KOLVO-264583 format. One record per residue (C-alpha): x, y, z; chain; residue in one letter. Coordinates in nm, 2 decimals. Each point is the difference from the previous one (the first is absolute). Layout:
<<X Y Z> A a>
...
REM end
This chain:
<<0.47 -9.83 -8.52> A m>
<<-0.29 -0.12 -0.08> A g>
<<-0.35 0.21 0.07> A f>
<<0.01 0.26 0.28> A l>
<<-0.39 0.07 0.14> A s>
<<-0.06 0.31 -0.22> A a>
<<0.05 0.29 0.28> A e>
<<0.42 -0.14 0.02> A e>
<<0.01 -0.03 -0.41> A q>
<<-0.18 0.36 0.00> A y>
<<0.21 0.18 0.23> A e>
<<0.33 -0.21 -0.22> A l>
<<-0.10 0.08 -0.37> A l>
<<-0.10 0.35 0.04> A t>
<<0.31 0.08 0.23> A e>
<<0.20 0.24 -0.31> A n>
<<-0.22 0.08 -0.25> A t>
<<-0.21 0.36 -0.14> A s>
<<-0.39 -0.13 -0.03> A e>
<<-0.22 -0.27 0.05> A v>
<<-0.29 0.05 -0.19> A i>
<<-0.20 -0.03 0.19> A t>
<<0.08 -0.11 0.37> A d>
<<-0.23 -0.18 0.05> A e>
<<-0.13 -0.23 -0.27> A e>
<<0.35 -0.13 0.09> A f>
<<-0.07 -0.07 0.32> A k>
<<-0.30 -0.16 -0.19> A n>
<<0.21 -0.23 -0.24> A k>
<<0.24 -0.07 0.33> A l>
<<-0.26 -0.17 0.20> A e>
<<-0.16 -0.16 -0.24> A r>
<<0.29 -0.13 -0.17> A s>
<<0.08 -0.15 0.36> A v>
<<-0.34 -0.11 0.09> A a>
<<0.02 -0.25 -0.34> A e>
<<0.34 -0.05 -0.04> A k>
<<0.02 0.12 -0.32> A k>
<<0.28 0.25 -0.12> A p>
<<-0.08 0.38 -0.16> A l>
<<0.20 0.02 -0.35> A r>
<<0.14 0.28 -0.01> A c>
<<0.11 0.14 -0.37> A k>
<<0.28 0.26 -0.10> A l>
<<0.00 0.06 -0.37> A g>
<<0.37 0.09 -0.17> A i>
<<0.01 0.12 -0.40> A d>
<<0.40 -0.17 -0.07> A p>
<<0.09 0.34 -0.15> A s>
<<0.29 0.00 0.11> A a>
<<0.25 -0.40 0.06> A p>
<<0.14 0.11 0.32> A d>
<<-0.14 0.09 0.41> A l>
<<0.10 0.21 0.25> A h>
<<0.03 0.02 0.39> A i>
<<-0.30 0.25 -0.07> A g>
<<-0.24 -0.26 -0.19> A h>
<<0.11 -0.24 0.27> A a>
<<-0.22 0.21 0.28> A v>
<<-0.29 -0.19 -0.11> A v>
<<0.14 -0.33 -0.02> A l>
<<0.11 -0.02 0.31> A h>
<<-0.35 0.13 0.11> A k>
<<-0.16 -0.29 -0.22> A l>
<<0.29 -0.26 0.14> A r>
<<-0.21 0.04 0.35> A q>
<<-0.30 -0.06 -0.08> A f>
<<0.13 -0.41 -0.17> A q>
<<0.17 0.05 0.28> A d>
<<-0.34 -0.02 0.20> A l>
<<-0.19 -0.21 -0.27> A g>
<<-0.09 0.18 -0.25> A h>
<<0.02 -0.04 -0.39> A h>
<<0.14 0.27 -0.27> A v>
<<-0.11 -0.03 -0.30> A v>
<<0.29 0.22 -0.15> A m>
<<-0.16 0.21 -0.30> A i>
<<0.24 0.07 -0.29> A l>
<<-0.16 0.22 -0.26> A g>
<<0.17 -0.09 -0.36> A d>
<<-0.35 0.14 -0.12> A f>
<<-0.01 0.30 0.23> A t>
<<0.37 0.06 -0.06> A g>
<<-0.04 0.06 -0.38> A m>
<<-0.19 0.28 0.10> A i>
<<0.20 0.12 0.31> A g>
<<-0.14 0.13 0.30> A d>
<<-0.04 0.40 -0.04> A p>
<<0.08 -0.01 0.42> A t>
<<0.12 0.36 0.05> A g>
<<0.09 0.04 -0.38> A r>
<<0.02 0.37 -0.13> A s>
<<0.04 -0.21 -0.37> A e>
<<-0.15 -0.27 -0.21> A m>
<<0.19 -0.32 0.11> A r>
<<0.19 -0.16 -0.27> A k>
<<-0.17 -0.36 -0.05> A q>
<<0.24 -0.34 -0.01> A l>
<<0.00 -0.25 -0.25> A t>
<<-0.19 -0.29 0.13> A e>
<<0.39 -0.15 -0.02> A e>
<<0.14 0.24 0.14> A e>
<<-0.26 -0.06 0.33> A v>
<<0.01 -0.41 -0.01> A r>
<<0.43 0.02 0.07> A e>
<<-0.04 0.30 0.28> A n>
<<-0.20 -0.24 0.16> A a>
<<0.14 -0.30 -0.05> A r>
<<0.27 0.22 0.24> A t>
<<-0.27 0.11 0.18> A y>
<<-0.10 -0.36 0.16> A r>
<<0.38 -0.07 0.02> A e>
<<0.02 0.33 0.28> A q>
<<-0.41 -0.06 0.14> A l>
<<0.12 -0.28 0.19> A f>
<<0.24 0.14 0.11> A m>
<<-0.15 0.09 0.27> A i>
<<-0.31 -0.13 -0.05> A l>
<<-0.21 -0.40 0.14> A d>
<<0.06 -0.19 -0.40> A p>
<<-0.28 -0.26 0.21> A d>
<<-0.26 0.30 0.08> A r>
<<0.04 0.17 -0.31> A t>
<<-0.19 -0.01 -0.26> A e>
<<0.13 0.14 -0.33> A m>
<<-0.18 0.12 -0.33> A v>
<<-0.04 0.21 -0.29> A f>
<<-0.29 0.28 -0.02> A n>
<<0.00 -0.14 -0.43> A s>
<<-0.17 -0.29 0.16> A q>
<<-0.32 0.18 0.01> A w>
<<0.08 0.35 -0.13> A l>
<<0.05 -0.10 -0.29> A s>
<<-0.28 -0.28 -0.10> A k>
<<-0.25 0.35 0.10> A l>
<<-0.19 0.14 -0.34> A n>
<<-0.07 0.35 -0.05> A f>
<<-0.38 -0.07 0.10> A a>
<<0.22 -0.12 0.37> A d>
<<0.18 0.29 -0.06> A v>
<<-0.27 0.22 -0.03> A v>
<<-0.20 -0.15 0.29> A k>
<<0.30 0.04 0.19> A l>
<<0.06 0.42 -0.06> A a>
<<-0.35 0.04 0.03> A s>
<<0.09 -0.06 0.36> A k>
<<0.18 0.37 0.09> A l>
<<-0.09 0.30 -0.11> A t>
<<0.25 0.27 -0.18> A v>
<<-0.04 0.22 0.28> A a>
<<0.11 -0.27 0.25> A r>
<<0.32 -0.05 -0.21> A m>
<<0.08 0.33 0.00> A m>
<<0.01 -0.01 0.39> A e>
<<0.35 -0.18 -0.03> A r>
<<0.32 0.28 0.06> A e>
<<0.17 -0.06 -0.27> A d>
<<-0.29 -0.04 -0.34> A f>
<<-0.06 0.30 0.18> A y>
<<0.26 0.23 -0.02> A k>
<<0.13 -0.15 -0.36> A r>
<<-0.38 0.15 -0.08> A y>
<<0.05 0.35 0.14> A r>
<<0.39 0.00 -0.17> A d>
<<-0.20 -0.08 -0.29> A n>
<<0.28 -0.37 0.00> A i>
<<-0.16 -0.29 -0.25> A a>
<<-0.22 -0.24 0.18> A i>
<<-0.06 -0.31 -0.25> A g>
<<-0.37 -0.20 0.06> A i>
<<0.24 -0.31 0.11> A h>
<<0.14 0.16 0.33> A e>
<<-0.42 0.04 0.11> A f>
<<0.05 -0.37 -0.06> A f>
<<0.28 -0.04 0.27> A y>
<<-0.17 -0.04 0.38> A p>
<<-0.30 -0.18 -0.22> A l>
<<0.21 -0.24 -0.09> A m>
<<0.21 -0.07 0.33> A q>
<<-0.35 0.06 0.19> A g>
<<-0.14 -0.32 -0.19> A y>
<<0.28 -0.15 0.11> A d>
<<-0.16 -0.01 0.31> A s>
<<-0.27 -0.12 -0.08> A v>
<<0.18 -0.30 -0.22> A a>
<<0.16 -0.19 0.31> A v>
<<-0.26 0.11 0.23> A r>
<<0.25 0.26 0.17> A a>
<<-0.11 0.04 0.43> A d>
<<0.31 0.26 -0.01> A i>
<<0.23 0.14 -0.20> A e>
<<0.28 0.18 0.10> A f>
<<0.15 0.37 -0.19> A g>
<<0.26 0.24 0.04> A a>
<<-0.22 0.31 0.18> A t>
<<0.04 0.17 -0.41> A e>
<<-0.14 -0.32 -0.10> A q>
<<-0.35 0.07 0.21> A k>
<<-0.25 0.15 -0.25> A f>
<<-0.01 -0.32 -0.21> A n>
<<0.09 -0.25 0.32> A l>
<<-0.43 0.15 0.02> A l>
<<-0.07 -0.09 -0.29> A m>
<<0.05 -0.35 0.06> A g>
<<-0.25 0.08 0.29> A r>
<<-0.25 0.14 -0.21> A q>
<<-0.04 -0.26 -0.29> A l>
<<0.01 -0.27 0.25> A q>
<<-0.31 0.12 0.12> A r>
<<-0.16 0.09 -0.35> A d>
<<0.10 -0.39 -0.09> A y>
<<-0.20 -0.11 0.31> A g>
<<0.34 -0.11 0.24> A q>
<<0.09 0.14 0.39> A e>
<<0.26 0.32 -0.04> A p>
<<0.33 -0.10 -0.03> A q>
<<0.23 0.20 0.29> A v>
<<0.27 0.29 -0.07> A a>
<<0.37 -0.05 0.16> A f>
<<0.13 0.32 -0.16> A t>
<<0.40 -0.06 0.15> A m>
<<0.26 0.27 0.07> A p>
<<0.23 0.12 -0.35> A i>
<<0.37 -0.04 0.13> A l>
<<0.21 0.34 -0.09> A v>
<<0.32 -0.10 -0.23> A g>
<<0.33 -0.02 0.13> A t>
<<0.01 0.37 -0.02> A n>
<<-0.27 0.13 0.21> A g>
<<-0.20 0.19 -0.27> A v>
<<-0.22 -0.24 -0.24> A e>
<<-0.14 -0.31 0.01> A k>
<<0.24 -0.26 -0.03> A m>
<<0.08 -0.06 -0.38> A s>
<<0.18 -0.21 -0.29> A k>
<<-0.01 0.32 -0.21> A s>
<<0.14 0.25 0.29> A l>
<<0.30 -0.23 0.07> A g>
<<-0.16 0.01 0.44> A n>
<<-0.05 -0.34 0.02> A y>
<<0.12 -0.31 0.15> A i>
<<-0.08 -0.34 -0.25> A g>
<<-0.09 -0.32 0.20> A l>
<<0.20 -0.18 -0.26> A t>
<<0.40 0.26 0.07> A e>
<<0.23 -0.19 0.16> A p>
<<0.00 0.02 0.37> A a>
<<0.29 0.25 0.06> A d>
<<-0.16 0.22 -0.26> A q>
<<-0.33 -0.03 0.23> A i>
<<0.22 0.08 0.29> A y>
<<0.15 0.30 -0.10> A g>
<<-0.25 0.12 -0.17> A k>
<<-0.29 0.02 0.31> A a>
<<0.37 0.12 0.24> A m>
<<-0.08 0.30 -0.30> A s>
<<-0.35 0.13 0.18> A i>
<<0.00 0.25 0.19> A s>
<<-0.05 -0.02 0.36> A d>
<<-0.38 0.13 0.02> A d>
<<-0.05 -0.24 -0.26> A l>
<<0.08 -0.27 0.26> A m>
<<-0.39 -0.08 0.14> A e>
<<-0.10 -0.01 -0.29> A e>
<<0.19 -0.24 -0.13> A y>
<<-0.01 -0.22 0.28> A f>
<<-0.34 0.03 0.01> A r>
<<-0.07 -0.10 -0.39> A l>
<<0.27 -0.16 -0.11> A a>
<<0.10 -0.26 0.20> A t>
<<-0.24 -0.24 0.17> A t>
<<0.15 0.08 0.40> A l>
<<-0.33 0.00 0.33> A p>
<<-0.11 0.30 0.06> A a>
<<0.16 0.00 0.33> A k>
<<0.34 -0.04 -0.12> A e>
<<-0.01 0.27 -0.29> A i>
<<-0.11 0.19 0.32> A a>
<<0.28 -0.05 0.23> A a>
<<0.26 0.00 -0.24> A i>
<<-0.12 0.31 -0.10> A l>
<<-0.04 0.17 0.33> A e>
<<0.39 -0.14 0.04> A k>
<<0.07 0.26 -0.18> A v>
<<-0.23 0.23 0.04> A k>
<<0.16 0.04 0.34> A n>
<<0.37 -0.07 -0.08> A g>
<<0.09 -0.34 0.08> A q>
<<-0.04 -0.14 -0.27> A m>
<<0.22 0.23 -0.28> A h>
<<-0.24 0.03 -0.37> A p>
<<0.25 -0.11 -0.21> A r>
<<-0.05 -0.37 0.23> A d>
<<-0.34 0.04 -0.07> A g>
<<0.08 0.01 -0.33> A k>
<<0.27 -0.25 -0.03> A m>
<<-0.28 -0.27 0.22> A r>
<<-0.30 0.14 -0.26> A l>
<<0.17 -0.04 -0.35> A a>
<<0.11 -0.32 0.18> A r>
<<-0.35 -0.11 0.01> A e>
<<-0.09 0.12 -0.35> A i>
<<0.29 -0.22 -0.13> A v>
<<-0.13 -0.24 0.17> A a>
<<-0.35 -0.06 -0.12> A l>
<<0.14 -0.06 -0.35> A y>
<<0.34 -0.21 -0.01> A h>
<<0.02 -0.12 0.37> A g>
<<0.18 0.08 0.37> A a>
<<0.31 -0.10 -0.10> A q>
<<-0.03 0.20 -0.30> A a>
<<-0.08 0.31 0.18> A a>
<<0.32 -0.03 0.30> A q>
<<0.24 0.00 -0.36> A e>
<<-0.15 0.29 -0.14> A a>
<<0.05 0.15 0.31> A e>
<<0.38 -0.15 0.08> A d>
<<0.03 0.14 -0.33> A k>
<<-0.14 0.34 0.04> A f>
<<0.21 0.03 0.35> A k>
<<0.27 -0.08 -0.22> A q>
<<0.04 0.26 -0.29> A v>
<<-0.18 0.26 0.19> A f>
<<0.06 0.06 0.34> A q>
<<0.36 -0.19 -0.03> A k>
<<0.05 0.18 -0.29> A g>
<<0.09 -0.28 -0.23> A q>
<<-0.11 -0.14 -0.32> A m>
<<-0.18 -0.23 -0.04> A p>
<<0.21 -0.42 -0.02> A s>
<<-0.23 -0.11 -0.25> A e>
<<-0.14 0.23 -0.23> A m>
<<-0.13 -0.13 -0.42> A e>
<<0.24 -0.02 -0.28> A a>
<<-0.18 0.15 -0.34> A f>
<<0.30 -0.09 -0.32> A k>
<<-0.04 0.33 -0.30> A f>
<<0.15 0.01 -0.28> A d>
<<0.20 0.30 -0.06> A s>
<<0.04 0.27 0.05> A p>
<<-0.35 0.00 0.10> A a>
<<-0.16 0.37 0.07> A g>
<<-0.10 0.05 0.42> A i>
<<-0.37 0.05 -0.01> A v>
<<-0.10 -0.36 -0.24> A a>
<<0.27 -0.13 0.28> A v>
<<-0.24 0.13 0.30> A m>
<<-0.30 -0.14 -0.14> A v>
<<0.17 -0.35 -0.10> A e>
<<0.12 -0.07 0.29> A a>
<<-0.37 0.06 0.14> A g>
<<0.10 0.33 0.22> A l>
<<-0.23 0.26 -0.21> A a>
<<-0.28 -0.12 -0.08> A p>
<<0.06 0.23 -0.32> A s>
<<0.19 0.18 -0.17> A k>
<<-0.14 0.33 0.07> A s>
<<0.00 -0.06 0.35> A e>
<<0.35 -0.15 -0.02> A a>
<<0.08 0.35 -0.12> A r>
<<-0.16 0.15 0.27> A r>
<<0.16 -0.13 0.25> A l>
<<0.37 0.10 -0.18> A i>
<<-0.08 0.34 0.05> A k>
<<-0.12 -0.02 0.33> A q>
<<0.30 -0.11 0.08> A g>
<<-0.14 -0.32 0.13> A g>
<<0.23 -0.22 -0.27> A v>
<<0.38 -0.15 0.17> A k>
<<0.23 -0.20 -0.23> A i>
<<0.33 -0.14 0.25> A d>
<<-0.11 0.23 0.23> A g>
<<0.02 0.36 -0.21> A e>
<<-0.32 0.20 -0.14> A a>
<<-0.14 -0.04 -0.32> A v>
<<-0.04 0.34 -0.15> A s>
<<-0.08 -0.08 -0.36> A s>
<<-0.25 -0.21 -0.20> A i>
<<0.18 -0.04 -0.24> A d>
<<0.32 -0.19 0.15> A l>
<<0.01 -0.32 -0.16> A e>
<<0.16 -0.34 0.17> A l>
<<0.39 -0.13 -0.15> A e>
<<0.16 -0.30 0.03> A k>
<<0.24 0.04 0.30> A h>
<<0.36 -0.08 -0.14> A k>
<<0.08 -0.28 0.35> A d>
<<-0.37 -0.09 -0.12> A d>
<<-0.13 0.09 0.31> A k>
<<-0.42 0.04 0.12> A d>
<<-0.15 0.37 0.04> A y>
<<-0.21 0.03 0.36> A i>
<<-0.33 0.19 -0.12> A v>
<<-0.17 0.13 0.30> A q>
<<-0.39 0.13 0.02> A v>
<<-0.06 0.24 0.28> A g>
<<0.09 -0.13 0.34> A k>
<<-0.19 -0.41 -0.09> A r>
<<0.16 -0.10 -0.32> A k>
<<0.22 -0.15 -0.13> A f>
<<0.15 -0.22 -0.36> A a>
<<0.28 -0.16 -0.06> A r>
<<0.08 0.10 -0.36> A v>
<<0.29 -0.18 -0.27> A k>
<<0.02 0.17 -0.36> A m>
<<0.19 -0.24 -0.23> A i>
REM end
């Protein structure tokens, strides 16, 4: 896309953001960037605390890609050092510290998934242990002197834990200081984060001033609500759409959201222009388009971002076959198990449930069928058929597996 005028960039880059701190500083940085033909350094820090990313994480990544398409440079900080502490933001208790091995393995899979969205040629990837591990104790004391305990206790999560007499580790106070110091180390012009990260982003601005740098602009991004329409998207809550999930699963999950969430998902989970989104939503609102058709367009757009347009169309065709025509999918993944095998274990091994507890919950709620018949007992065992035929195990409306007992 190349460099547009500062005004044109501003209009595009502030779209679908929660807050820009400060607006005037961002305009000034853009004007200087255009005048000097020098890209802005855009920082995002991710602690590799889990190995998989979902489309909730992708909200900020797509915004970063917009900056890259305009010629700017992304500095992606993989927080191998901060990840061993864990971000206390939003926590009601002390977070379990990860080992160095866990952090490094999670970071490896993050790198693969990040480049599903970001442009590798305009992305600099660094571990913050490169500078944080080299600080001696005198450096740490100097860093800690930049912030008062009173200011730290302004954080809502720390305040609530202190009020409720829940332990706060001294090491947790260092997390926002370290994230702020990352901005100093990479000389960030802009830092991005979800709305709940605002305290940490502002810490970067403060420390940059203290270390004689021009303060970064803080971009806070909206938090995508999960597919259940209640809590924010989270793998642990099971209300997520993973970047690396199969195309038909992504499509089916997108179709499962309520009509009320359609606008939010169009804005935050696709890259369609605002005018095109507005036109689709207007057609749905005035009855020119059925909400189902609007969601099918949404599902297609999301799948195409991660699997391509052809895979999106194939996922839609499968969805129509299974759910609109009431047929089973013509193709489904096949698994083999030694006879006998418990249905709970089969569901987990076949990827039909993320855990045994979730498998039991699904069975108790009547959401599991074998050969079209609802499973009524969590203790059911599958045995080899006399005629050696397969079982068709179905979970909910979207998940199927062909199971052979041997």
